[in-house]
C-alpha positions in Angstrom: -50.3 53.8 27.0 -49.2 56.1 23.9 -45.9 54.9 24.0 -47.1 51.4 24.0 -49.2 52.0 21.2 -46.5 53.8 19.0 -44.1 51.1 19.9 -46.6 48.5 19.0 -47.2 50.4 15.5 -43.5 50.5 14.9 -42.9 46.8 15.6 -45.6 46.1 13.2 -44.4 48.2 10.5 -40.8 46.6 11.1 -42.1 43.2 10.7 -44.2 44.1 7.5 -41.0 45.7 6.1 -38.9 42.5 7.0 -41.7 40.4 5.4 -41.7 42.4 2.2 -37.8 42.5 1.9 -37.4 38.9 3.0 -40.6 36.8 2.0 -42.5 36.7 -1.1 -46.3 35.3 -1.1 -45.7 31.6 0.0 -47.7 28.5 0.6 -47.6 28.0 4.3 -49.0 24.5 4.4 -51.4 23.4 6.7 -49.4 24.9 9.4 -50.4 28.3 8.2 -47.9 30.5 10.1 -46.8 33.5 8.4 -43.0 32.9 9.1 -40.4 31.3 6.7 -39.3 27.7 8.0 -36.4 25.3 7.5 -35.6 21.7 8.9 -32.0 20.3 9.5 -32.7 16.8 8.3 -29.3 15.1 9.6 -27.5 13.5 9.2 -27.1 11.7 12.3 -23.7 11.8 14.3 -22.5 14.6 11.7 -22.5 17.6 14.0 -26.1 18.5 13.9 -26.1 19.1 17.8 -23.3 21.9 17.4 -25.4 23.4 14.4 -28.5 23.5 16.3 -26.5 25.4 19.4 -25.1 28.0 16.8 -28.3 28.7 14.9 -30.4 29.1 18.2 -28.2 31.7 19.3 -29.5 34.0 16.3 -32.5 36.2 17.7 -34.0 36.0 14.2 -34.4 32.2 14.2 -37.2 30.4 16.5 -35.3 27.0 17.1 -36.7 26.0 20.4 -36.0 22.3 20.3 -33.7 19.6 18.6 -35.1 16.2 17.7 -39.0 16.5 18.4 -39.1 14.3 15.3 -42.6 15.2 14.7 -42.5 14.1 11.1 -41.8 10.6 12.1 -43.9 10.4 15.3 -47.2 11.8 14.0 -49.4 11.7 10.9 -49.8 15.2 9.4 -52.8 16.6 11.4 -50.7 15.5 14.7 -47.6 17.1 13.2 -49.3 20.4 12.8 -50.8 20.4 16.2 -47.5 19.8 17.7 -45.6 22.4 15.6 -48.1 24.9 16.5 -47.3 24.2 20.0 -43.8 24.2 19.3 -43.7 27.7 17.7 -45.9 29.3 20.0 -43.8 31.9 21.0 -42.4 32.9 17.6 -41.9 36.5 17.4 -42.4 38.9 14.5 -39.8 38.9 11.6 -38.4 35.4 13.0 -37.9 32.4 10.9 -38.8 29.0 12.4 -36.6 25.8 12.4 -36.7 22.3 13.6 -33.8 19.7 13.4 -34.4 15.7 13.7 -31.8 13.3 12.4 -34.5 10.7 11.6 -35.6 12.8 8.8 -32.7 11.4 6.7 -32.9 7.8 8.0 -34.6 5.8 5.0 -35.9 3.0 4.9 -36.7 3.3 8.7 -38.6 6.2 8.3 -40.7 6.8 4.9 -42.8 9.8 3.7 -40.8 12.6 5.6 -40.6 14.9 3.0 -44.3 14.5 2.0 -45.3 15.4 5.5 -43.2 18.4 5.6 -44.8 19.9 2.4 -47.9 19.4 3.8 -46.9 21.1 6.9 -44.8 23.9 6.0 -45.7 24.5 2.2 -43.3 24.7 -0.7 -41.1 27.3 0.4 -39.6 25.0 3.3 -35.8 25.4 3.3 -33.6 22.0 3.9 -30.3 21.9 5.7 -28.3 18.7 5.4 -25.2 18.2 7.4 -23.0 15.5 6.5 -19.5 14.1 7.1 -17.2 11.3 6.0 -19.8 8.7 5.5 -17.5 5.8 6.8 -16.5 7.6 9.9 -20.3 8.6 10.4 -21.2 5.1 10.3 -18.9 4.0 12.8 -19.8 6.8 15.2 -23.4 5.6 14.5 -22.2 2.3 15.6 -20.6 3.8 18.9 -23.7 5.6 19.8 -26.1 2.6 19.3 -23.5 0.3 21.3 -23.3 2.7 24.1 -27.0 2.2 24.6 -26.9 -1.4 24.3 -28.7 -1.3 20.8 -25.9 -2.9 19.0 -23.4 -5.7 19.0 -19.9 -4.4 20.5 -18.2 -6.2 17.2 -18.5 -3.8 14.5 -18.1 -6.2 11.8 -21.2 -8.1 13.4 -23.1 -4.9 13.9 -22.6 -3.5 10.5 -23.9 -6.9 9.0 -26.8 -7.1 11.5 -28.1 -3.5 11.2 -28.6 -1.7 7.7 -29.2 1.6 9.4 -25.6 2.2 10.0 -25.0 1.8 6.1 -28.2 3.5 4.8 -28.0 6.4 7.1 -24.4 7.3 5.2 -26.2 6.9 1.7 -26.3 10.7 1.6 -27.5 10.9 -2.2 -30.3 8.3 -1.6 -31.4 10.1 1.6 -31.4 13.6 -0.4 -33.2 12.0 -3.4 -36.7 12.1 -1.4 -36.3 15.8 -0.5 -35.1 16.6 -4.0 -38.2 15.2 -5.4 -40.2 17.4 -3.4 -38.5 20.5 -3.0 -36.6 22.6 -5.6 -32.8 22.1 -5.6 -32.3 25.9 -4.7 -33.9 25.1 -1.1 -31.9 22.4 -0.3 -28.3 23.3 1.0 -25.8 20.3 1.9 -22.9 21.4 4.6 -19.7 19.3 4.7 -19.2 18.9 8.4 -15.4 19.0 8.1 -15.7 22.3 6.4 -18.0 23.7 8.9 -15.6 22.8 11.9 -12.6 24.2 9.9 -14.2 27.4 9.2 -17.3 27.6 11.4 -17.9 31.4 11.5 -17.8 31.6 7.7 -20.3 28.4 7.4 -22.5 29.7 9.6 -22.4 33.0 7.6 -23.3 31.2 4.6 -26.1 29.3 6.4 -27.7 32.5 7.6 -27.5 34.0 4.0 -29.3 30.8 2.7 -32.0 31.3 5.4 -32.4 34.9 5.0 -31.4 36.2 8.3 -28.5 38.2 9.8 -25.3 36.7 10.5 -24.2 35.9 14.2 -21.0 35.5 15.7 -20.4 31.9 17.1 -18.1 30.4 19.7 -15.9 28.3 17.6 -14.3 26.5 20.4 -17.6 25.1 21.7 -18.6 21.5 20.3 -21.7 19.5 21.4 -22.5 15.9 21.7 -19.2 14.3 20.2 -19.7 10.6 20.1 -16.2 10.5 20.7 -16.5 11.9 24.1 -19.8 10.4 25.3 -20.4 11.1 28.8 -23.4 10.0 30.9 -25.4 11.3 34.2 -27.8 13.7 35.2 -26.1 17.0 34.2 -27.1 16.1 31.0 -30.6 17.2 31.6 -29.5 20.6 32.7 -27.2 21.3 29.8 -29.4 20.2 27.1 -32.5 22.5 28.9 -33.3 25.3 26.5 -33.0 28.1 29.4 -29.6 26.8 30.1 -28.6 26.8 26.4 -30.2 30.0 25.6 -29.4 32.2 28.7 -26.6 30.6 31.0 -24.3 28.7 28.5 -23.5 31.6 26.5 -22.3 33.5 29.6 -19.7 30.9 30.7 -16.4 30.2 28.8 -16.5 27.0 26.7 -13.4 25.7 28.7 -15.4 26.0 31.9 -18.3 24.3 30.7 -16.3 21.4 29.4 -14.6 21.1 32.6 -18.0 20.8 34.6 -19.3 18.4 32.3 -16.1 16.1 32.9 -16.5 16.4 36.7 -20.3 16.1 36.7 -20.6 13.2 34.0 -19.2 9.7 33.9 -17.3 8.7 30.9 -19.2 6.4 28.5 -18.0 3.2 27.4 -14.7 2.6 25.5 -14.9 2.9 21.7 -14.8 -0.5 19.9 -12.2 -1.6 17.6 -12.2 -0.8 13.9 -14.0 -3.0 11.5 -11.7 -5.5 9.7 -10.3 -4.5 6.2 -12.9 -6.4 4.7 -15.8 -4.8 6.2 -14.1 -1.5 5.6 -13.9 -2.2 1.8 -17.6 -3.1 1.5 -18.6 0.1 3.3 -16.3 1.9 0.8 -17.7 0.1 -2.1 -21.4 0.7 -1.3 -20.8 4.7 -0.5 -18.4 5.7 -3.1 -21.4 6.0 -5.8 -23.3 8.0 -2.9 -20.5 10.2 -2.7 -20.1 10.8 -6.4 -23.9 11.8 -6.7 -23.7 14.0 -3.7 -20.6 15.7 -5.3 -22.5 16.3 -8.5 -25.7 17.6 -6.7 -23.3 20.3 -5.0 -21.9 21.2 -8.2 -18.3 20.5 -7.3 -15.5 19.2 -9.3 -13.8 17.0 -6.7 -15.5 15.0 -3.8 -15.4 16.2 -0.3 -13.7 12.7 0.8 -11.4 10.1 -0.3 -13.1 6.9 0.9 -9.9 4.8 -0.5 -7.6 7.0 1.5 -10.2 6.6 4.7 -9.9 2.8 4.6 -6.4 2.8 4.2 -5.9 5.0 7.0 -8.0 3.0 9.3 -6.4 -0.1 8.4 -3.2 1.3 9.3 -4.5 2.3 12.6 -6.0 -1.1 13.2 -2.5 -2.7 12.4 -0.5 -0.4 14.6 
């Protein structure tokens, strides 16, 4: 009993010291939990599942579930109730996180940033993972087509469903969050740079979140649209207990082989859009890339969309 009491007091002092060092007096919003919080708001088909798996390995982060979408599924009181249940096992000294790509899918879902403010308070931090917006739009189309939600012909689908374009309008999506939260609390991560230098990027993200860095398995990537596979094994490998305790003990090559043996291939990828469709995407998205580049304080854009269109057109005509 004496040992347990001393241990409890020690943990309490460590928690207080951690809070004093890493947190200032904050507005916790209606959720009223004494832990810093962050959201991964997207973008869809930009690598958020891999980022989730990397961050959930950090013992300083309580990141129990990806895509709960509470801020799009519920009003503020309902979201608060759901978040309290989601974070019920948060430990002293941890920060809490949630990731749902619908949080950057205007105009389909509106008022998300305002709900986040109400739930979490003004000190919430925002992570926004983005990739080449034309490639993202086409991966989005393939994802929807795989579930029978979009026309197989990409030219028809891009015309019929505005979500493919609007979800790639990163600056527009980010504007709603910047209107509610300070720019210093919003971090944009370029997916291509994340995959090229994964350990360094995770270190930068951990520093942004105020938690210790961790070592990540840079060979493991998750939920790649280009390798979509279907089957019941997905239920197991997406379960929290498997991701948290079993998957880290199994080499990535063996996990990948198991998935290929136990899952069936998804549908083949559709052809690329025609040149006119690609040019329309480029013309609509170039101002967005320029605005995003300015927000990030960069001198050059992370993607050259004219080059992207040229390379895709060359592939289509080969």
